[in-house]
C-alpha positions in Angstrom: -66.7 74.3 -26.5 -67.8 77.2 -28.6 -71.3 76.9 -27.3 -70.1 77.7 -23.8 -68.2 80.8 -25.0 -71.4 82.0 -26.7 -73.3 81.6 -23.5 -70.8 83.5 -21.4 -70.3 86.4 -23.8 -72.9 88.6 -22.2 -71.7 87.7 -18.7 -68.2 88.8 -19.4 -69.5 92.0 -20.9 -71.4 92.7 -17.6 -68.6 91.7 -15.1 -65.9 94.1 -13.8 -62.2 93.4 -14.3 -59.0 95.2 -13.4 -56.2 96.0 -15.7 -54.7 92.5 -15.2 -58.0 90.9 -16.2 -58.8 89.8 -12.6 -62.4 90.0 -11.4 -63.4 93.0 -9.3 -66.3 91.3 -7.7 -67.1 88.0 -5.9 -68.9 85.6 -8.3 -70.9 82.4 -7.7 -71.5 80.3 -10.8 -74.5 78.0 -10.3 -74.8 74.9 -12.5 -71.3 75.6 -13.8 -69.9 72.2 -14.5 -66.2 71.7 -14.2 -65.2 74.9 -15.9 -68.0 77.5 -15.8 -66.8 81.1 -16.1 -63.2 79.8 -16.5 -64.0 78.7 -20.1 -64.3 82.3 -21.0 -61.9 83.9 -18.4 -59.3 81.2 -17.6 -57.6 83.3 -14.9 -60.9 84.1 -13.1 -61.1 83.1 -9.4 -64.7 82.4 -8.4 -67.0 79.9 -6.6 -69.0 77.3 -8.5 -71.7 75.0 -7.3 -73.3 72.0 -9.1 -74.8 68.6 -8.6 -71.6 66.9 -9.8 -68.2 67.7 -11.4 -67.2 65.1 -14.0 -63.4 65.6 -14.4 -61.0 68.0 -12.7 -62.4 71.5 -12.0 -60.8 74.7 -13.3 -57.8 75.8 -11.2 -59.4 79.2 -10.3 -62.7 77.8 -9.3 -63.6 76.7 -5.8 -66.1 74.0 -6.6 -68.8 72.9 -4.2 -70.9 69.8 -5.0 -74.3 70.2 -3.5 -77.6 68.4 -3.6 -80.7 69.9 -5.2 -82.5 72.5 -3.0 -81.5 75.7 -1.2 -78.0 77.0 -1.9 -75.6 76.5 1.0 -74.9 80.2 1.6 -76.0 83.1 3.7 -78.2 85.9 2.3 -76.3 88.4 0.1 -73.1 86.3 0.2 -71.8 87.1 -3.3 -71.9 90.3 -5.3 -72.9 88.5 -8.6 -74.6 85.2 -9.2 -74.3 83.6 -12.6 -76.7 80.9 -13.7 -76.6 79.8 -17.4 -78.7 77.1 -19.1 -80.0 75.7 -15.8 -83.6 77.0 -15.5 -84.7 74.6 -18.3 -83.6 71.6 -16.2 -85.8 72.7 -13.3 -89.4 71.3 -13.1 -91.8 74.1 -14.3 -93.5 74.4 -10.9 -90.1 75.1 -9.2 -88.6 77.6 -11.6 -89.9 80.8 -9.9 -88.7 79.5 -6.5 -85.3 78.6 -8.0 -84.8 82.2 -9.3 -85.8 83.6 -6.0 -83.2 81.4 -4.2 -80.5 82.8 -6.6 -81.5 86.4 -5.6 -81.4 85.5 -1.9 -77.7 84.8 -2.2 -77.0 87.8 -4.4 -75.8 91.0 -2.8 -76.0 93.0 -6.0 -77.4 91.0 -9.0 -78.1 87.7 -10.7 -77.1 87.2 -14.4 -79.3 84.5 -15.7 -80.0 83.0 -19.2 -81.4 79.9 -20.7 -82.9 78.6 -24.0 -86.6 79.3 -24.3 -89.3 77.3 -26.1 -88.2 79.0 -29.3 -85.2 76.6 -29.3 -87.4 73.5 -29.6 -86.4 73.1 -33.3 -82.7 73.1 -32.3 -83.4 70.3 -29.9 -85.2 68.4 -32.7 -82.2 68.8 -35.1 -79.7 67.5 -32.5 -82.0 64.6 -31.6 -82.4 63.6 -35.3 -78.7 63.8 -35.8 -77.9 61.4 -32.9 -80.7 59.0 -33.9 -79.6 58.9 -37.5 -76.1 57.9 -36.4 -77.3 55.4 -33.8 -75.8 57.5 -31.0 -77.4 57.7 -27.5 -79.3 60.9 -26.8 -77.4 63.4 -24.5 -78.7 63.6 -21.0 -79.4 67.3 -21.2 -81.6 66.8 -24.2 -83.7 64.2 -22.3 -84.2 66.7 -19.5 -85.4 69.3 -22.0 -88.0 66.8 -23.0 -88.9 65.8 -19.4 -89.5 69.4 -18.1 -90.2 71.3 -21.3 -88.3 74.4 -22.3 -89.7 77.5 -20.5 -91.5 80.1 -22.5 -90.2 83.7 -22.8 -93.1 84.9 -20.6 -92.3 82.3 -18.0 -88.7 83.3 -17.8 -89.5 87.0 -17.6 -92.1 86.5 -14.9 -89.7 84.4 -12.7 -87.1 87.2 -13.0 -89.4 90.1 -12.5 -91.1 88.5 -9.4 -88.1 88.5 -7.1 -89.0 90.8 -4.2 -86.6 93.7 -3.6 -85.1 93.3 -7.1 -85.5 94.9 -10.5 -85.1 92.9 -13.7 -83.9 94.1 -17.1 -83.6 92.1 -20.2 -80.1 91.7 -21.8 -79.1 91.3 -25.4 -77.9 87.8 -26.2 -75.6 86.7 -29.0 -77.4 86.5 -32.3 -79.6 83.4 -32.6 -78.2 82.2 -35.8 -74.6 82.6 -34.6 -75.5 80.8 -31.3 -77.1 78.0 -33.3 -74.0 77.6 -35.4 -71.9 77.3 -32.1 -74.2 74.6 -30.8 -74.0 72.6 -34.1 -70.2 73.0 -34.2 -70.0 71.4 -30.7 -72.6 68.7 -31.5 -71.6 67.4 -34.9 -68.9 64.7 -34.8 -67.3 66.2 -37.9 -66.7 69.6 -36.3 -66.7 68.8 -32.6 -62.9 68.2 -32.3 -62.1 71.4 -34.1 -64.6 73.4 -32.1 -62.9 72.3 -28.9 -59.5 73.2 -30.2 -60.7 76.6 -31.4 -62.4 77.4 -28.1 -59.2 76.6 -26.2 -56.6 78.2 -28.6 -58.6 81.3 -29.5 -60.6 82.0 -26.4 -60.4 85.8 -26.6 -61.0 86.0 -30.3 -64.2 83.9 -30.2 -65.4 85.7 -27.1 -64.9 89.0 -28.9 -66.9 87.6 -31.9 -69.8 86.4 -29.7 -69.8 89.8 -27.8 -69.9 91.9 -31.0 -72.5 89.4 -32.2 -75.0 90.5 -29.6 -77.6 91.9 -32.0 -81.0 90.8 -33.4 -83.0 88.1 -31.8 -82.1 84.9 -30.1 -83.9 81.8 -28.7 -81.8 82.2 -25.5 -83.2 84.8 -23.1 -81.1 86.6 -20.5 -81.8 89.0 -17.6 -79.9 91.0 -15.0 -81.9 90.8 -11.8 -80.6 93.6 -9.6 -81.1 94.2 -5.9 -82.4 97.7 -5.0 -80.4 98.9 -3.2 -77.4 96.7 -3.5 -75.9 95.2 -0.3 -72.4 94.6 0.7 -71.4 91.0 -0.1 -70.2 88.7 2.7 -67.7 87.1 0.3 -65.1 89.5 -1.2 -63.0 88.7 -4.2 -60.0 90.0 -2.4 -60.3 87.3 0.3 -62.3 84.7 -1.5 -61.1 81.5 0.0 -61.1 82.7 3.6 -64.5 84.4 3.5 -66.3 81.7 1.5 -66.5 79.3 4.5 -67.7 82.1 6.8 -70.7 82.6 4.5 -71.3 78.8 3.9 -74.1 77.0 5.7 -73.7 73.5 7.0 -75.7 71.0 5.0 -76.2 68.8 8.1 -77.4 71.3 10.7 -77.8 74.6 8.8 -75.3 76.5 11.0 -73.6 79.4 9.3 -69.9 80.0 9.2 -67.6 77.0 8.7 -64.0 76.6 9.9 -61.6 76.5 7.0 -59.3 73.4 7.0 -56.5 72.3 4.6 -58.7 69.5 3.4 -62.0 71.4 3.4 -64.1 72.9 6.2 -65.7 71.9 9.5 -69.0 73.0 11.0 -68.6 74.5 14.5 -72.0 73.3 15.6 -72.2 69.6 14.6 -68.6 68.9 13.4 -69.9 68.0 9.9 -66.9 67.8 7.6 -66.7 69.2 4.1 -64.1 67.1 2.3 -62.3 67.6 -1.0 -63.0 65.1 -3.8 -60.5 63.7 -6.3 -61.8 66.2 -8.9 -60.9 69.1 -6.6 -64.5 69.9 -5.7 -65.7 70.0 -2.1 -68.5 67.6 -1.2 -71.1 69.4 0.9 -73.4 66.5 1.4 -71.5 63.2 1.2 -71.0 62.3 4.9 -73.4 62.5 7.8 -72.2 64.4 10.9 -72.5 61.3 13.1 -69.6 59.7 11.3 -67.6 62.9 10.9 -67.5 64.1 14.5 -63.9 65.0 14.9 -61.7 65.4 18.0 -58.3 67.0 18.3 -55.9 65.0 20.4 -53.4 67.2 22.3 -50.1 65.9 20.9 -48.0 66.8 23.9 -46.4 64.6 26.6 -46.5 67.4 29.1 -47.9 66.4 32.5 -50.0 69.6 32.8 -52.4 70.4 30.0 -54.2 73.6 30.8 -57.2 74.8 28.8 -57.8 78.5 28.0 -61.2 79.3 26.7 -61.1 82.9 25.5 -63.9 85.4 24.9 -61.8 86.8 22.0 -63.2 90.3 21.8 -62.6 90.7 25.6 -58.8 90.9 25.5 -58.6 90.9 29.3 -60.2 87.4 29.4 -57.2 85.8 27.7 -54.3 88.1 26.8 -52.8 88.4 30.4 -52.9 84.6 30.8 -51.3 83.8 27.5 -48.8 86.6 28.0 -47.7 85.4 31.4 -47.5 81.8 30.2 -45.3 82.6 27.2 -43.1 85.0 29.2 -42.7 82.6 32.1 -42.2 79.2 30.6 -39.4 77.5 28.8 -39.4 74.7 26.1 -38.7 72.0 28.7 -41.6 73.0 30.9 -43.9 70.2 31.9 -47.0 72.2 30.9 -48.8 72.8 27.7 -51.3 75.6 27.3 -54.2 74.5 25.0 -56.3 77.4 23.6 -59.9 76.8 22.4 -59.9 78.1 18.8 -63.2 76.5 17.9 -65.7 78.7 19.7 -66.5 82.2 18.6 -67.2 83.9 15.3 -63.8 85.4 14.4 -62.7 82.4 12.3 -59.5 80.3 12.7 -57.3 82.6 10.6 -58.0 85.6 12.8 -57.5 83.6 16.0 -54.2 82.3 14.7 -53.2 85.8 14.0 -54.1 87.0 17.5 -52.4 84.2 19.3 -49.2 84.5 17.2 -49.1 88.3 17.9 -49.3 87.8 21.6 -46.7 85.0 21.7 -44.3 87.1 19.6 -44.7 90.1 21.8 -44.5 88.3 25.1 -41.6 86.0 24.1 -39.4 88.8 22.8 -37.4 86.3 20.6 -36.8 83.6 23.2 -38.3 80.1 23.2 -41.2 79.2 25.4 -43.5 76.3 26.5 -46.0 74.4 24.3 -48.9 76.5 23.1 -51.5 74.4 21.2 -54.4 76.0 19.3 -57.3 73.6 19.2 -58.9 74.2 15.8 -61.4 71.3 15.7 -63.9 70.0 18.3 -62.1 68.3 21.1 -62.7 66.3 24.2 -62.0 68.0 27.6 -60.8 64.9 29.3 -57.3 65.4 30.5 -57.5 69.2 30.2 -57.7 71.5 33.2 -59.5 74.8 32.7 -57.6 77.9 33.7 -59.9 80.4 35.5 -57.7 83.5 35.5 -54.2 84.9 35.6 -53.7 84.2 39.4 -54.9 80.6 38.8 -52.4 80.1 36.0 -49.5 81.7 37.9 -50.2 79.5 40.9 -50.4 76.3 38.9 -47.1 77.0 37.1 -45.3 78.4 40.1 -44.3 81.5 38.1 -42.2 84.2 39.8 -43.9 87.6 40.5 -43.4 90.1 37.8 -41.0 92.9 38.7 -42.9 96.1 37.8 -40.9 98.9 36.2 -39.3 101.4 38.5 -39.4 105.2 37.9 -42.2 107.4 36.7 -41.1 107.5 33.1 -40.5 103.7 33.0 -44.0 103.0 34.3 -45.6 105.3 31.8 -43.5 103.9 28.9 -44.3 100.3 29.9 -48.1 101.0 30.2 -48.3 102.7 26.9 -46.3 100.0 25.1 -48.7 97.3 26.4 -51.7 99.5 25.6 -50.4 99.9 22.0 -50.1 96.1 21.7 -53.6 95.6 23.0 -55.0 98.2 20.6 -53.4 96.4 17.7 -55.1 93.2 18.8 -58.4 95.0 19.2 -58.0 96.5 15.7 -57.7 93.0 14.2 -60.8 91.9 16.0 -62.7 95.0 15.0 -61.8 94.5 11.3 -63.1 90.9 11.4 -66.3 91.7 13.3 -67.0 94.4 10.7 -66.5 91.9 7.9 -68.9 89.5 9.5 -71.6 92.0 10.4 -74.9 91.8 8.5 -75.8 94.5 6.0 -77.7 97.3 7.6 -79.8 98.2 4.5 -82.7 96.0 5.3 -85.1 99.0 4.8 -85.1 102.1 2.6 -86.0 104.1 5.7 -83.8 102.5 8.4 -84.3 103.2 12.1 -81.6 105.7 13.3 -80.6 105.6 17.0 -79.6 109.1 18.3 -77.5 108.4 21.3 -77.0 111.1 23.9 -74.9 110.9 27.1 -75.8 113.4 29.8 -74.6 114.4 33.3 -75.9 117.3 35.3 -77.0 119.3 32.3 -80.6 118.4 31.5 -81.8 122.0 30.8 -80.3 122.3 27.4 -81.0 118.6 26.8 -84.8 119.0 26.9 -85.0 122.5 25.7 -82.7 122.3 22.6 -81.0 119.0 22.0 -83.9 116.4 22.0 -86.3 118.8 20.1 -83.7 119.3 17.4 -83.9 115.5 16.7 -87.7 115.1 17.0 -88.5 118.0 14.7 -86.1 116.8 12.0 -87.2 116.0 8.4 -86.4 112.3 9.0 -88.8 110.8 11.5 -87.8 107.2 11.8 -85.6 107.9 14.8 -85.2 106.9 18.4 -83.5 109.0 21.0 -81.7 107.0 23.8 -80.5 109.3 26.6 -78.1 107.7 29.1 -77.0 109.5 32.2 -73.4 108.9 33.4 -74.7 108.0 36.8 -77.9 108.4 38.9 -79.5 111.8 38.1 -83.1 112.1 39.3 -83.5 115.6 37.7 -82.4 114.4 34.3 -84.7 111.3 34.5 -87.7 113.4 35.4 -87.0 115.9 32.7 -86.5 113.4 29.9 -89.4 111.2 30.9 -91.6 114.3 30.8 -90.9 114.5 27.0 -94.1 113.4 25.4 -92.8 111.3 22.5 -92.6 107.5 22.5 -89.4 107.7 20.5 -87.5 109.0 23.5 -86.1 106.6 26.2 -84.0 107.4 29.3 -81.6 105.1 31.1 -78.7 105.7 33.5 -75.6 104.0 34.8 -76.1 102.6 38.4 -73.1 104.7 39.6 -70.8 107.3 38.3 -67.8 105.7 36.6 -64.2 106.4 37.6 -62.5 108.7 35.2 -58.9 110.0 35.2 -58.3 112.8 37.6 -56.0 114.8 35.4 -58.2 117.4 33.6 -57.0 116.8 30.1 -57.3 113.0 30.4 -60.8 113.6 32.0 -61.8 115.7 29.0 -60.7 113.0 26.6 -62.9 110.4 28.2 -65.8 112.1 30.1 -69.1 110.4 29.3 -67.7 107.5 27.4 -69.4 104.8 29.6 -72.8 106.4 29.2 -72.3 106.8 25.4 -71.4 103.2 25.0 -74.5 102.1 27.1 -76.8 104.2 25.0 -75.5 102.5 21.8 -75.9 99.1 23.5 -79.5 99.8 24.2 -80.3 101.3 20.8 -82.2 99.3 18.2 -81.3 101.3 15.0 -79.4 100.1 12.0 -77.6 103.5 12.0 -76.3 105.4 15.0 -76.0 109.2 15.3 -74.0 110.5 18.3 -75.1 113.8 19.8 -73.9 115.7 22.9 -76.5 116.8 25.5 -76.1 120.5 24.8 -75.7 120.5 21.0 -78.4 120.5 18.3 -78.9 118.7 14.9 -80.0 120.7 11.9 -83.4 119.8 10.6 -82.0 117.7 7.8 -79.1 116.2 9.8 -80.2 112.6 9.6 -81.6 112.9 6.1 -78.4 114.4 4.7 -76.1 111.8 6.3 -78.3 108.8 5.3 -78.5 110.0 1.7 -74.7 110.2 1.6 -74.5 106.7 3.1 -76.9 105.3 0.5 -75.2 107.0 -2.4 -71.7 105.8 -1.4 -72.6 102.5 0.2 -70.8 103.9 3.2 -70.8 102.7 6.8 -69.2 105.8 8.2 -70.5 109.2 7.2 -69.7 112.7 8.5 -70.7 116.2 7.7 -69.8 119.7 8.9 -70.5 121.5 12.2 -70.9 125.1 13.2 -68.6 125.4 16.3 -69.0 128.0 19.0 -65.6 129.2 20.2 -65.0 130.3 23.8 -65.2 133.9 22.8 -68.7 133.4 21.4 -67.7 133.4 17.7 -68.7 130.6 15.3 -66.6 128.7 12.7 -67.3 125.7 10.3 -65.5 122.4 11.0 -65.5 119.5 8.7 -63.3 118.7 5.6 -62.4 115.8 3.4 -60.4 113.6 3.9 -61.3 112.6 7.5 -58.5 113.8 9.9 -58.0 114.8 13.5 -59.2 118.2 14.4 -61.4 118.5 11.3 -64.4 116.5 12.3 -66.9 116.8 15.2 -68.4 113.8 16.9 -72.0 115.0 16.6 -71.6 115.4 12.9 -71.0 111.7 12.2 -73.2 108.7 11.6 -72.2 105.1 11.4 -74.0 101.9 10.5 -74.7 98.9 12.8 -71.7 97.2 11.1 -69.6 99.4 13.3 -71.6 99.2 16.5 -69.0 97.0 18.0 -66.4 99.8 17.7 -67.2 101.4 21.1 -65.5 104.4 22.6 -62.4 103.4 24.6 -62.4 104.7 28.2 -58.6 104.0 28.3 -57.8 106.1 25.2 -56.3 108.8 27.4 -53.3 106.6 27.8 -52.7 107.0 24.0 -53.1 110.8 24.2 -56.3 110.6 22.0 -59.7 112.1 22.7 -62.4 109.4 22.9 -64.4 110.6 19.9 -61.5 110.9 17.5 -60.1 107.5 18.8 -63.4 105.9 17.9 -63.6 107.6 14.5 -60.1 106.5 13.6 -60.7 102.9 14.7 -64.0 102.7 12.8 -62.4 103.8 9.5 -59.4 101.4 10.0 -61.8 98.5 9.8 -62.0 99.1 6.1 -65.5 100.6 6.3 -66.3 102.8 3.4 -66.3 106.5 4.4 -68.5 109.3 2.9 -68.3 113.0 3.4 -71.4 115.3 3.1 -70.3 118.9 2.6 -73.3 120.2 4.6 -73.6 121.8 8.0 -75.5 119.2 10.1 -74.7 120.2 13.7 -74.5 123.3 15.9 -71.8 122.6 18.5 -72.0 124.9 21.5 -68.9 125.7 23.6 -68.1 123.1 26.2 -69.9 123.3 29.5 -71.4 120.5 31.7 -69.0 117.9 33.0 -66.0 120.1 32.5 -67.3 122.4 35.2 -66.2 119.6 37.6 -62.6 120.9 37.0 -63.6 124.5 36.9 -62.2 124.8 33.5 -63.1 125.0 29.8 -62.2 123.0 26.7 -59.8 125.6 25.4 -57.6 125.5 28.5 -57.9 121.8 29.1 -56.6 121.1 25.6 -53.4 122.8 26.4 -53.0 121.5 29.9 -49.6 120.1 30.7 -50.1 116.4 31.6 -47.2 115.3 33.8 -46.0 111.6 33.9 -46.7 111.5 37.6 -50.4 112.3 36.9 -50.4 109.4 34.3 -49.1 107.0 36.9 -51.7 108.1 39.4 -54.5 107.7 36.9 -53.3 104.2 36.0 -54.1 103.1 39.5 -57.2 105.2 39.8 -58.8 103.7 36.6 -57.6 100.1 37.3 -55.1 100.1 34.4 -52.2 99.2 36.6 -52.7 95.6 35.6 -50.8 96.5 32.4 -47.7 96.7 34.5 -48.0 93.0 35.4 -47.3 91.9 31.8 -43.5 91.6 31.4 -41.9 93.7 28.8 -38.3 93.5 27.9 -38.0 96.0 25.1 
């Protein structure tokens, strides 16, 4: 199929490949037939969509059969969309809309090409050839006649009219060379040899068609590029898993399907996407009414308990699953059924979470039935578990013997905390991957979140003005007090700027009593609440006695845009206890070399909140959050500019009559850790059995 190789020559020249020839970007090939990009790059892994797939599809292509109309994917799902020789088969009045639909799904660009009206003479030559030999006219040729080949001006206008995109024309393979490839495929005398040549000498013919990109051609091609590019929802590194998360159900329109061995399943209406004999997935064949599936619980246990987790809230399910696994044996008369259908994390992540808890809690010994319900199910015969005490009571489990001795208690609590943090990291990575792109505007709203407590003087005199007088004006300032503070409320509400809002926690949270632990966590609850109430697509933390430089937001946003980064940090001038100043902030990001007020992060990382229990891991809350945010896989950028003035610690530390410098080197005793476990409500960690 030399003609197909000539079509894909400019596409291959535009795409990115690694040293092994594998794609570096996620690709959707629209109107690809059974081979698509694979005809030119046989090892390519990509997604193809078409009305039908006659014959088996290429091994590396995930083929989706879809009816005419909108593409079944979320906005900005794939980095690159390929669409070759399709536009001429679209009715003229729908061509512009069709191109815009391609751009909707493209995170970076669309590579599109088709024959223009200049190719009419080639159609006539092929038609005359077939008529002279008494052969039926090819279907594609009939469609050319039905809709008419688009003019160059029509193609260009459709490509240049896509909002938020810029179009540039691309050089196609020389028109005479392209015509010879068409004739070689079409003429019976040369068709067989053309097929053999295109299969045996793929790279050589592709090189020829690539070098032959000169002169004029009847085929017209454009790259339609999003400005600025967005992060795709489907990544080439995890193509088969992420595809279904970005796919829309053709029955109800819901986004994010559950991957199954035989296809996928809609969470909302249970519409099934099944695999056809050709290897393609049929998006439209079956109505949801006949495909509503239930999952029978294949267990003869007399008790079938149902656990319905709120997956990001670990305390809503981990203690129950842990106690069940640690307390039951294989001959138990109970089965614990876990709802794996609800929620946005996806089945693969849920399986990973459940397996991790079971492995940790079992410690190598067998346990009772755990059944993950991965398709819609009937609740008849299942009894919902309402909490750990409910589960323990129903199963008659023995009370957990808590560790004895100060060191044993501290070691036990920290081991459980480490396991929970590992689970949280898995969830945070997945939520980051699923989060929408924040670049919906070239001037995004930035939320500056400020926590305060008994220190409003510097807040209204220095801190808030430093934000409002900055060079970047599309900001909002959300001030949250760490408890009721009438003086702070009055002072902030007196600021005459609609971009400033005040809120406060209904009561002062309970923090660890040990000074160092208190310093690591003070203000965390108010900081998290300020982020929760913010509306910005980027968040900039600021302490209530520090100050932004005038270009703080502008500098960090520019670094974010230039690097497509979701976590950005700059430098800070730090006031030492003796009154001297030093610059902090280096690359790469590391503990002790970054200041919280010098960072900015996108709404993709909004779910990575400060952890009020981080003191148990001996980490300050701000660094703990920075570390976790970057461990999601979020791109990081460093701006080598001073963007913050950080004044020496005052405020809440005065509660301990101490300063940051002495608290940092305080000697935290194990007995103080045990006391703070109970004080902060973390002693529930001791109720999860741990044998090693």
